[in-house]
N, C-alpha and C positions, 0 to 999 in steps of 0.2 A: 672777242666776246662771245663767240659760239663755243670756244673751248671752256670758258667760264660756265656756261650753261650746261655743257655736257658733264663738267666735273661736278656741279651742284646736283645734276639728275642722278649721278652715280651715287653720291652720298645719300641722297634721298631714298633710292632703291635699296641701298645696303642697310637702311634703317627698317625695313619690313621684318626680318628675322627678329631684330631686337624688340620691336614692338609686339610681335607675336609672342615672344618669350615673357614680355612684360604682363601679357594677359594671365599667364599662368601664375606669376608672382603676385599679381592683384587678386587672384581667385575670381576672375570675371564670371565664369560659368557657375561657380558654386554660389556667388552672390545673387545671380539671376534666378537660381533654383530656389533660394531661401526667401527672395523678396515676396512672392505671392502669399506665403503663409504669414509674413508680417503684416502685410496690407489687409488680410482677412481678419486679423485680430482687431483691427480698427473698427470693423463692422459690427462687432459684437456690442450690444446695448449697454452692457456692464463694463465696457472697456474704459470709460472715462471716469468710473467710480474710484479707481485707484490711480491717483494722480501721479504718484512716483513711477508706477509701471508704465503708465500711458506715455509719460514723458520719456522714458527710456526706450520704449518701442518706436516712438515717432523719431527720436534722434538716430536710432539704429537704422530705420527705414531710410531716412534722409542720407545717412552716410552710405548705404548701399547704392542708393540711386545716383548720387554725386559721383561715386567711384566709377560706376558703369557708364554714365554719361560722359564724363571726362575722358575715359578711355575710348569710347566710341567716336567722341569728337576728334581725338587725336588721330585715330585711324583714318577717318574721313578726310581730315586736313592734309594728312600724309599723301593720300591718293589724289587729292585735288592739286597738291603741289607738284606731284609727279606728271600729272596730266597737263599742268601749266607749262612745265619744262619741256615736255614732249612737243606741244603745240608751238612753243617759242623756237625751239630747234628746227622744227619742220618749216616754219615761216621765216627762219633766219631773222627773228625779231630780237634785236639787240637791246631794245628798250625794256625787255622783260627781265633782264639779267638782275637788276637791283631787286625786283619783286621776288624772284625765285630765290636768291640768296637770302633775302630777308626771311621768307617763309622757312627756309632751312634752318636758320639760326633760331626762330621761334619754336619750331618742332623740336629741335634738339634740346632746348631749354625746358620745354614742356614734358618731354620724355624723361629727362633727368629729374624733374619735379614729381612725376608719377612714380619713378623708380625710388626716390627718397621716401615717398609716402609708405612704401612697403617697409621700411625700417622702423616705421612707427608702430611697433609691435609690443611695447611695454605695457605692463598691466594697467597703468593710468594714463598713457599717452593720449587717449582719445578724450580726456577730461578737460573741463575748464580749469582755470588756475587763478590763484592770487599772486601778485608780484609786488614786493616791497622794495623801496629804495631808501638806503641810508648812507649819508657821508661818512668818511673816516675822519682822522685828525686833520686839521688844516684850516679850520674856520671857513671864511668866506669862499675861499678857492674850492675847498671840498664840497661845500654847499651847492655851488654853481655846477661842479661836475656831476653831482647827483641829479640835478635838474636836467643837465644835458643827456644823461642816461635815460631819464624819464622820457624825454622827448624822442630818443632814438628808439625806445621800445614801443612807444604808442604809435609811432610812425610805421613800424614793422607791422604792428597789429592792424593797423588801417590797410595797409598793403595786402595783408593776408584775408582781409574781410572779417576779422574778428570784432566782436562788439566789447568795447572798453568802458567800464564803469569806475569812476573815481570813488573810493570809500574812505580815504583819510589823507590829509594834507596839512603839512606844518611848514610855513614859510621860514626861510633863513633870516638871521637878523639883518643882514644888509643886501643879500642876494641869494638866489637859488632856494633850496629846500632843506629842512632839518629831517623831514622823513615824508613818504607819500606811500599809499598803497592803492592798487587798482585791482579790479576783477575783470579777468579776461574770459569772454564766453565764445566758443566756436569749437567745431570738431578738430580734435588733435591740438588744441591750444597749448596744453601742458607739453605735448610731445615735441613741438616745434620750439617752445620757449624755455624748455629746461636747460638748454645749452648756455643760457644766459646767467645761470645761478652761480654766484661767486663774487669775488673781489676784482674790480676793474681799475686799472692804473691809468692815469693821465700824465702826460709830460707835455708842457706848453709854456709860453711866456704868459704869465698871468696878467689879465686886464686889470686886476686889482692891486698890482704892484707898480707904484709910481716910477720905480727904478728900472722897470722893464726886465726883471730877472726871470730866469726859468724856474718853474715850480713842478714838482712831483705831487700829485693828489691821488687819493683812493676814495672809492665808494663801492658799496656793495648792492648787489641785486638778489634778492631772495625770491625764488620761484617754487611754489608748492601747489599740488593739484587740489582740486575741489573733490572731496571723496563723497561717493554716493551714499554711504552708510556710515554714521558716526556713533552708532549705538554703543559700541564698546568702550568708547570714550566717556567716562562719567566723571564730571568735575562738580565737586560740591561747593557750596557757597563759602565754606571756610578755606577752600584751596585757592582763592583768588581775591584780589581787592578790586572793588568796583568804584570807578571814579567817573562822575558826571561833570561835564563842563560845556561851556558854549564855544562853538567852533570859532577860531580866530584867524585861521589861515585864508589866503585868497583863493587858490585852488580853482580859478576861473568860475564859471557860472554853475559848476556842478556841485559846489558846497551849499547845502541848505542852511542859511544863517538862523532861521526860525527854530529848527529843532535842537534838542540838546545832544551834545556829542558824548560818546561813551568810551572810556578806556579801561581794559582789564589787565591786571597784573598777576600773572601766574606764580604763586609762592615757590614751588619746588624747582622751576627752571628759570625763573626771572624773565620769561617771555612776556612781551608787552604788545597788545593788539588794540586798535582803536577804529572807531567807525563814527562818521559825522554826516553822512549824506542821506540817511533814511528820513522819513516824515516824522518819526516819533522816537522818543528815547528807548521804548521797548523795542522797536524794530532795530535800532542802532546796536542795542545790547544783544539781540539775537544774532545779527550779522557778526558781531565781534566774537561771540561765543563760538560760531560756526569756524571762524578763522582760527581761534585758539585750539579748537579740537582738531581742526586739519593740520595745524602746525605739529601738534603732539602726535598725531597719526603719522605724519610724514617723517619725523624723527625716530619713531618706534620702527617703522619699515626700513628706513635707511640704515640704521644701527643694529637691525636684526634682533631687536629686543622682544622679549616674550610678552611683557606687559607694558602699559602706559606708565605705571608706577616706577618702572626702572630708569626712566629718563631723568638725567641730571642737567643742571645748567651750564654746559660747556659751550663757549661761543668762539668762532673763528675771528681773530683780530682783523680789522680792516686796515691793512697795512702791508709793507713791502715783504715779499716772500709768500704771500698767500694769493696773489693775483692769478686769475685765470686768463686775463687778456690785457695787452698794453696798448695804448693809443698815444702815438708820439706825433705831435703837431710841429715840433721844433727840435733839433736843427733840420730834421727831414720829415717826411710824413709817412707813417707806417702803422698799421693796425695788425697786431700778431697775437694768435691764440697760443698760449704756452702748452695746452694739452695735445693739441692737433698739429701744431706748427703752421696752420693755414694762416696766410697773411695777404694783405692788399695795401697798395700805396694810396688808394682812393678813399682817403679818411672822411672827406665830406659826404660821399655817398654813404658810408657806413653811419655816420651820425644822422643822415636822413632815413635810416631804417633799412638800408640795403644789407641785410644780415644773412642772406640765403647761403652764401659760401660758407660762413661759419657755422651755421645751423647743419647744413649738409655734412660738412667735414666732422662735426661732433657726433652726428647720428652714426656715420660710418665708423667713427673711432670706438664708440661704446659697443656697437655690434661686434667689431673685431675683438674688443677686450673680453666680451662675454663668450665668444666662440671657444 
């Protein structure tokens, strides 16, 4: 048992240089030097007159504070764990082995999480985001798969401390969903969730097949950032169809059945957006319009187009050959990402929102691709 304690202590002590190096990667000293100037801005009486600017400054201040606090907590926890190991070795306390090893595992995981946050350096990674879920061909089975993905993503968001707001929901005919859209709010929400953008493939024995046959289903997850400024996206009334309707989907208690839902169909691209959760039709239209503008902006940036007008209505089919990840429930259990080759056999944990491994692997993958 003492050997186990000494081994754990050795690993903890060897983490000191790594965590010191992490401070440079996180720019801790630079953030500390910039923080007072940000806080001073909030003391200006005119600060709150510009809501957009004040919101941006407050969000940046919180981000700096959280980064510094999380790093300092990690350093303190490491030193406490080393002290605990030293005391346990000195007193030959075998009962502390489990506690020291547990601390080692937690500190290692937290260090990895902090290191991954360094990779969130994309221009829009810090932004909130919209996520839409759409089933592919396959009827009820595909609708159910889209609902499973909705649950997986919302569980991950809860785990990350992100705020999730349902903006649109359309029930499947027998089960699952025909479509759903959520708005995810939190620091680095887009950065963490962009890895899920694409087609997801499911292989399982369908609960909707009386013969108990194995089915392959597809559903897509669309992730796009919320853009701070959408001024350059000009959408005229003749550019889209406006459709008002009463919300009919269940959507839990988040759907406001009193207000009128709104759907916008963009002529040039065929993009459809909808909102049914705001208090009035006007608010629903405003939210839907922001979603439409964000979609157009995201396509413009992704396809490196000079203007919004260049965007054409090209869509990726939700079918075989386009998947970014496969989820196999039968005859074995495996979730494998086709981009990074990261995989795990604990499929239930993944469906419960344990996506850290896939997110981390993807962030490392795109960083390497961009190098």
